[in-house]
VOGU-3710 file (C-alpha; in Angstrom, 3 decimals, decimal comma):
1> myltlyrkyr> 0,000/0,000/0,000  1,292/3,446/-0,961  2,202/5,846/1,833  2,394/9,573/1,356  5,781/11,176/1,886  4,963/12,728/5,248  3,824/9,337/6,566  6,642/7,386/4,913  9,336/9,656/6,305  7,747/10,405/9,672
11> pqkfsdmvgq> 10,571/10,310/12,269  10,704/7,174/14,366  13,189/8,436/16,936  14,132/11,780/18,423  17,314/12,085/16,380  15,257/12,029/13,161  13,290/15,149/14,134  14,388/18,408/12,505  14,681/21,780/14,214  13,360/20,800/17,677
21> ehitktlknq> 16,570/19,919/19,526  15,566/22,027/22,545  12,588/19,689/23,083  13,994/16,306/22,090  17,007/16,715/24,389  14,778/17,544/27,382  12,484/14,586/26,760  15,414/12,162/26,355  16,955/13,365/29,610  13,665/12,840/31,452
31> iklnriahay> 13,506/9,270/30,173  17,128/8,590/31,175  16,591/9,990/34,668  13,162/8,339/34,978  11,553/11,708/35,734  8,442/11,311/33,631  5,781/13,953/34,266  2,099/13,049/34,323  0,997/15,727/31,807  2,656/17,494/28,874
41> lftgsrgtgk> 1,470/20,282/26,583  2,988/20,443/23,087  2,259/23,740/21,300  3,338/25,148/17,967  2,226/25,804/14,392  1,061/22,985/12,143  3,559/20,491/10,780  6,321/21,165/13,301  6,317/17,678/14,872  4,016/17,848/17,917
51> ttaakifara> 2,166/14,557/17,314  5,327/12,880/16,051  7,214/13,817/19,215  4,291/12,579/21,331  4,344/9,143/19,633  8,126/8,813/19,921  7,960/9,789/23,592  5,124/7,307/24,236  7,155/4,551/22,593  10,349/5,439/24,466
61> incknsvdgk> 8,784/5,432/27,960  7,140/2,026/27,284  10,262/0,414/25,839  12,056/-1,645/28,504  15,293/-1,695/26,500  15,592/2,010/25,728  19,149/3,312/25,473  19,990/6,949/26,138  16,294/7,829/26,043  15,739/6,199/22,652
71> pcekcvvcke> 13,430/3,206/21,960  15,224/0,048/20,862  12,724/-0,586/18,044  13,264/-4,350/18,480  11,235/-5,403/21,504  7,598/-6,507/21,378  6,320/-3,145/22,604  8,233/-1,192/19,943  7,034/-3,485/17,192  3,422/-3,318/18,311
81> iaegafvnii> 3,571/0,454/18,503  5,104/0,624/15,015  2,293/-1,572/13,681  -0,382/0,428/15,519  -1,441/-2,560/17,589  -0,338/-1,292/21,006  -3,502/-0,789/23,041  -2,025/1,400/25,757  -1,332/4,402/23,521  -4,679/6,060/22,909
91> eldaashngv> -4,991/8,921/20,413  -7,981/11,247/20,591  -8,859/14,029/18,147  -10,482/16,733/20,248  -11,855/18,412/17,122  -14,363/15,554/16,698  -14,437/14,239/20,284  -14,828/17,411/22,292  -17,766/16,583/24,531  -17,859/15,926/28,238
101> ddirqineev> -18,847/12,278/27,647  -15,587/11,605/25,789  -13,573/12,887/28,749  -15,686/10,918/31,231  -14,850/7,782/29,281  -11,143/8,568/29,656  -11,628/9,150/33,386  -13,079/5,648/33,672  -10,384/4,002/31,539  -7,451/5,396/33,523
111> lytpavgvyk> -8,526/3,252/36,492  -7,301/0,127/34,674  -3,574/-0,672/34,629  -1,858/-1,222/31,258  -1,918/-4,805/30,022  1,383/-4,438/28,140  4,146/-1,923/28,717  4,786/0,466/31,583  2,564/3,493/30,846  -0,863/4,133/29,460
121> vyiidevhml> -0,450/7,252/27,278  -3,289/9,495/26,120  -2,417/11,758/23,173  -5,150/14,389/22,735  -4,660/16,372/19,531  -6,106/19,889/19,043  -6,998/19,923/22,725  -8,138/23,558/22,554  -11,294/22,313/20,789  -12,625/20,691/23,970
131> spaafnamlk> -15,739/22,273/25,431  -15,562/24,079/28,802  -17,476/21,215/30,425  -14,981/18,713/29,001  -12,038/20,705/30,399  -13,706/20,801/33,805  -14,267/17,045/33,692  -10,587/16,507/32,899  -9,142/18,678/35,660  -9,138/16,225/38,563
141> tleepppyvv> -7,758/13,330/36,533  -5,199/15,586/34,868  -3,954/16,848/38,240  -3,704/13,492/40,048  -3,724/10,651/37,529  -2,580/7,119/38,473  1,208/6,724/38,333  1,016/4,655/35,139  -0,910/7,301/33,117  0,652/10,076/31,025
151> filattdpqk> -1,331/12,771/29,203  0,158/14,504/26,149  -1,935/17,433/24,945  -1,148/18,927/21,540  -2,504/22,222/20,201  -1,856/25,010/17,715  -3,762/27,541/19,846  -2,743/27,388/23,525  -4,459/30,708/24,285  -7,811/28,933/24,208
161> ipatvlsrcq> -6,837/26,450/26,900  -7,984/27,333/30,450  -5,261/28,452/32,837  -6,271/25,678/35,248  -5,266/23,115/32,605  -2,084/24,931/31,579  -0,840/25,029/35,169  -1,055/21,225/35,406  1,146/20,543/32,360  4,783/20,831/31,382
171> rfdfrrists> 4,719/23,081/28,317  6,956/22,601/25,275  6,817/25,157/22,440  7,721/23,757/19,019  9,495/26,232/16,774  8,943/26,804/13,085  11,479/24,799/11,122  13,966/26,998/9,263  13,990/27,098/5,476  17,533/25,724/5,321
181> dicdclldym> 16,647/22,721/7,519  13,591/21,946/5,394  15,696/22,216/2,222  18,325/19,803/3,514  15,654/17,333/4,579  13,746/17,481/1,266  16,912/17,067/-0,803  17,785/13,979/1,244  14,309/12,493/0,689  14,444/13,177/-3,064
191> qrenieieke> 17,812/11,481/-3,269  16,323/8,413/-1,606  13,334/8,505/-3,963  15,665/8,988/-6,962  13,752/12,058/-8,151  15,524/14,870/-9,998  14,728/18,336/-8,639  16,410/21,738/-8,738  17,709/23,217/-5,515  15,863/26,487/-6,330
201> aveliarlad> 12,625/24,500/-6,531  13,294/22,941/-3,129  14,016/26,380/-1,624  10,722/27,695/-3,022  8,798/24,758/-1,541  10,493/25,323/1,808  9,471/29,001/1,830  5,903/28,160/0,827  5,714/25,669/3,704  6,209/28,539/6,193
211> ggmrdalsil> 8,093/26,489/8,766  5,971/23,311/8,541  7,652/20,093/7,400  4,348/18,362/6,675  3,232/21,196/4,380  6,563/21,037/2,559  6,223/17,297/1,975  2,628/17,722/0,788  3,635/20,367/-1,788  6,584/18,248/-2,880
221> eqcisfyide> 4,413/15,183/-3,367  1,957/17,208/-5,421  4,823/18,275/-7,690  6,070/14,695/-8,027  2,608/13,468/-9,008  2,101/16,209/-11,598  5,541/16,113/-13,219  5,967/12,346/-13,574  9,370/11,400/-15,000  10,249/15,103/-15,369
231> kithskvlkl> 12,806/17,233/-13,628  11,082/19,478/-11,104  12,155/23,080/-11,669  11,516/26,378/-9,936  9,156/27,597/-12,667  7,171/24,348/-12,611  6,591/24,633/-8,871  5,420/28,235/-9,320  3,016/27,174/-12,049  1,584/24,312/-10,010
241> vgavdnallf> 0,971/26,130/-6,744  -0,100/29,446/-8,302  2,590/31,393/-6,474  4,319/34,480/-7,873  7,984/34,626/-8,707  10,085/36,920/-6,533  11,037/38,815/-9,685  7,431/40,036/-9,999  7,480/41,238/-6,379  10,617/43,271/-7,014
251> emmnaviemd> 9,154/44,541/-10,298  5,958/45,680/-8,579  7,872/47,448/-5,801  10,106/49,162/-8,384  6,973/50,460/-10,116  5,657/51,813/-6,815  9,009/53,406/-5,946  9,188/55,048/-9,399  5,495/56,051/-9,053  4,838/54,454/-12,434
261> aakaiavcne> 1,166/53,452/-12,350  1,250/52,043/-15,903  4,094/49,700/-15,020  2,309/48,570/-11,835  -0,877/47,795/-13,785  1,226/45,817/-16,292  2,530/43,658/-13,429  -1,036/43,090/-12,197  -2,015/42,048/-15,733  0,944/39,658/-15,926
271> inqqgrnikq> -0,058/38,012/-12,664  -3,605/37,603/-13,910  -2,483/36,232/-17,281  -0,301/33,622/-15,579  -3,251/32,504/-13,474  -1,515/33,320/-10,206  -3,420/33,673/-6,961  -3,975/37,427/-6,577  -4,889/37,171/-2,891  -1,664/35,285/-2,229
281> fakdllmhtr> 0,223/37,958/-4,166  -1,221/40,601/-1,809  0,122/38,618/1,153  3,484/38,258/-0,580  3,644/42,040/-1,111  3,064/42,591/2,604  5,808/40,116/3,489  8,105/41,703/0,898  7,711/45,177/2,421  8,352/43,689/5,861
291> nlliaktteq> 11,584/42,202/4,478  12,517/45,612/3,053  12,064/47,158/6,503  14,313/44,505/8,069  16,919/45,003/5,344  16,764/48,780/5,856  17,027/48,883/9,647  18,897/45,765/10,774  22,582/44,957/10,676  22,046/41,197/11,180
301> kteildytqe> 19,629/41,012/8,246  21,024/37,699/6,959  20,231/36,039/10,292  16,667/37,386/10,504  15,723/37,022/6,830  15,472/33,320/6,027  16,535/33,705/2,386  19,545/33,148/0,179  22,428/35,621/0,186  21,496/36,801/-3,310
311> hvreltqqan> 17,888/37,467/-2,307  18,960/39,414/0,797  21,336/41,477/-1,353  18,490/42,398/-3,735  16,273/43,322/-0,781  18,977/45,570/0,660  19,525/47,270/-2,695  15,808/48,025/-3,098  15,400/49,104/0,540  18,175/51,690/0,151
321> elaietifry> 15,987/53,525/-2,384  13,267/54,102/0,216  12,873/56,170/3,360  11,832/54,282/6,471  8,661/56,381/6,716  7,731/55,343/3,176  8,206/51,658/3,980  5,950/52,059/7,011  3,286/53,559/4,740  3,638/50,649/2,302
331> iknfteldme> 3,218/48,145/5,127  0,107/49,952/6,353  -1,410/50,032/2,867  -0,629/46,389/2,095  -2,040/45,322/5,464  -5,278/47,106/4,578  -5,145/45,463/1,137  -4,843/42,002/2,703  -7,881/42,710/4,883  -9,896/43,914/1,881
341> mktstfprit> -8,907/40,829/-0,130  -10,662/38,562/2,370  -14,066/39,945/1,402  -13,381/41,178/-2,131  -15,331/39,597/-5,007  -12,973/41,229/-7,559  -9,431/40,719/-6,198  -7,782/42,029/-9,359  -9,572/45,401/-9,155  -8,826/45,651/-5,430
351> levaviklct> -5,131/45,068/-6,114  -5,011/47,574/-8,985  -6,696/50,309/-6,944  -4,234/49,776/-4,085  -1,091/49,998/-6,236  -2,393/52,995/-8,232  -3,013/54,786/-4,935  0,610/54,149/-3,945  1,899/55,241/-7,364  -0,063/58,521/-7,267
361> pevdlskdsv> 0,395/59,941/-3,750  -0,962/63,323/-4,867  -4,482/61,840/-4,751  -3,925/60,464/-1,256  -5,004/63,120/1,241  -3,858/61,250/4,346  -1,041/62,732/6,425  1,027/59,551/5,916  1,460/60,371/2,213  2,913/63,887/2,642
371> ldrmlsiekq> 6,512/62,730/2,160  5,654/60,752/-0,959  3,676/63,689/-2,374  6,769/65,876/-1,993  8,908/63,211/-3,672  6,355/63,023/-6,482  6,595/66,786/-7,086  10,402/66,619/-7,115  10,259/63,747/-9,577  7,957/65,718/-11,877
381> leevkkngik> 10,307/68,708/-11,774  13,236/66,472/-12,679  11,286/65,126/-15,654  10,515/68,670/-16,795  14,199/69,609/-16,593  15,144/66,515/-18,623  12,825/67,688/-21,411  14,823/70,882/-21,794  12,386/73,197/-20,036  13,994/75,645/-17,613
391> vvekaseeav> 12,506/75,580/-14,129  12,699/78,966/-12,368  12,432/78,654/-8,627  10,409/81,309/-6,791  12,659/83,838/-5,132  12,436/84,185/-1,411  10,647/87,167/0,132  13,896/88,530/1,523  15,497/88,478/-1,930  12,577/90,439/-3,387
401> vteiervkat> 12,773/93,004/-0,616  16,513/93,439/-1,048  16,083/94,086/-4,774  13,330/96,683/-4,265  15,002/98,511/-1,373  17,325/100,251/-3,828  14,438/102,546/-4,971  13,896/105,463/-2,570  10,594/107,264/-2,133  10,463/110,968/-3,043
411> seeyqtflpi> 9,147/113,820/-0,854  5,971/114,008/-2,953  5,352/110,292/-2,321  5,665/110,846/1,445  2,966/113,551/1,187  0,594/111,117/-0,603  1,333/108,100/1,591  -1,660/108,315/3,972  -4,216/106,963/1,446  -1,847/104,054/0,727
421> wekvlaklws> -1,575/103,131/4,421  -4,939/101,330/4,383  -3,607/98,884/1,759  -0,441/98,304/3,819  -2,492/97,793/6,955  -4,600/95,117/5,221  -1,474/93,102/4,400  -0,027/93,110/7,916  -0,351/90,068/10,141  -3,571/90,038/12,127
431> ltrslfeagt> -1,727/90,566/15,423  0,176/93,615/14,155  -2,931/95,015/12,481  -4,902/94,648/15,737  -2,283/96,785/17,562  -2,974/99,672/15,163  -6,741/99,175/15,342  -6,630/99,225/19,176  -4,538/102,403/19,232  -1,502/100,761/20,802
441> lemyvehdvi> 0,486/101,739/17,695  -0,075/104,882/15,626  1,340/106,042/12,286  1,849/109,546/10,912  4,174/111,138/8,377  6,476/114,051/9,220  9,515/115,484/7,376  9,816/112,598/4,895  9,752/110,040/7,739  7,027/107,574/8,586
451> qivdrssqnn> 6,676/107,708/12,360  5,402/104,634/14,249  4,432/105,614/17,801  4,240/103,014/20,576  1,782/103,967/23,346  2,088/100,700/25,302  4,924/101,609/27,697  2,949/103,805/30,078  4,500/104,300/33,520  6,861/101,386/33,042
461> aankrstlae> 10,294/102,076/31,657  11,094/98,367/31,732  8,480/97,764/29,038  9,816/100,517/26,831  9,779/99,600/23,107  8,335/96,158/23,943  5,725/96,409/21,182  8,003/97,916/18,544  10,285/94,961/18,240  12,589/94,733/15,240
471> gvlkeirdki> 10,362/92,045/13,735  7,325/94,370/13,730  9,248/97,230/12,099  10,673/94,867/9,468  7,189/93,548/8,720  5,825/97,089/8,231  8,794/98,066/6,060  8,475/94,945/3,860  4,722/95,370/3,363  5,160/99,029/2,386
481> ievtgkeyti> 7,715/97,971/-0,221  5,396/95,208/-1,414  2,498/97,670/-1,915  4,377/100,704/-3,244  7,530/99,265/-4,747  9,516/102,003/-2,963  11,634/102,212/0,174  10,405/104,600/2,866  12,278/105,753/5,957  10,584/104,387/9,065
491> raideviysq> 11,324/105,532/12,599  10,027/104,170/15,905  8,914/106,620/18,624  8,327/105,507/22,207  5,876/107,696/24,117  7,141/108,552/27,618  4,432/109,531/30,146  5,178/112,294/32,612  3,227/113,725/35,544  1,569/117,195/35,353
501> dsaaeilsmi> 4,176/118,701/37,710  7,126/117,867/35,511  5,382/118,437/32,189  5,961/122,251/32,275  9,714/121,751/32,599  10,003/119,763/29,403  7,480/121,444/27,142  10,434/122,808/25,245  11,127/119,231/24,046  7,939/119,285/22,028
511> gnrvnysita> 9,818/120,589/19,095  12,034/117,533/19,079  9,068/115,229/18,418  11,174/112,928/16,275  12,481/111,293/19,428  9,744/111,688/22,061  6,033/112,234/22,319  5,070/113,980/25,590  1,665/113,765/27,205  0,676/115,340/30,511
521> vk> -1,304/113,113/32,843  -3,870/114,746/35,103
//
């Protein structure tokens, strides 16, 4: 009878397991020291070896001839377990047996000692699917089982397990298997099967498996069945699974970076023509931008990014063309795209709208796109310059003022300035204009000089000239030049307030009004 690859090459001892040395070593040491716990919890993503480790552990603790924590595979117990005839290892799928009655049956069975072997082992897969009543029924037995009973609970979602159950188990977290380990394992299997396959194809399968050995073997077997008596290549794997080549990911990102919407739409059309999975492409774009962020910000990028050296080099090269803020915006947009894809009835249109939005940041009014809008404007200016059109940058306000200040106003223009003042006043900042409207500042013309009087420093010499700061005078001067095109002489006058007793002594100063304005206070 034919066995699928993942069943044919299922590890039979701890040393055959890939990528879980931190767990297999602990379990072997417990067997050697005869420190077997009564309950274990194996957690981790699918295809990482949870059930396989549970079966190997169940076989090892029942084998009377185990050496260094490994089953001998020769005794009666080992042979019966290998053939599936050992009655004291009970497997239960909690996804289909999740009721309280199923757990009550286990509670009754644990009262009977094992007929063969040392331990009666219960392996409960997907234990998080048990109902709350079933968990409650298990608690007492799980906490104080008979000495010959061992529970091994396996799950991909430990968060759903009650804390009362978690506290009664030794927890082991299975890691995702690295791409390199999966590649080495698959190449070894293909050599045993005498099947010709490219290394690039194996690396692609390993990445598609996302850390799960079982998924990798399932994809590989699908390729073997489709390409009978043919060499399995990278392009053939892409065609079979509907995945998108990395070259298209880089091409799409280049189109977005260059803000070339036509090029981005062409990539979308290519993906559609090849029959690729558009929703998977959206996920790949999100992962690609995440990889760009890692390549941009991390020194140890080769250790974090589980890719070939050439692929990491291409990521780094593309990431150097982007600002970190832009990459963050891409990640946000592609995350939203992935969410929209889940409910979209027209994935192609959803993808095209998303990439066009990224390629034309000027239509994106969100604050996150400000940087890209500025880059877009700069890019357009560069294109204009390339076409031979001279781009004249707007001169700064100070440069304009400096150029106009060379023209002096005549005496006749001073005499006709008062009607012009209203236009100047309208151009002043609202704060400065309000000072004139409130009477704090006053303007009059005398002897070809525009006098600005400050009446705010009453009875307080410390506040003298506080209102007529240099910035205010400069603003008035610049606005006059802007309205008239001429330079006028402007002088600030600070009004000093005197008492009635001293006013008579200084009335003679009234002629020197250029410097002081004198008011008697009653």
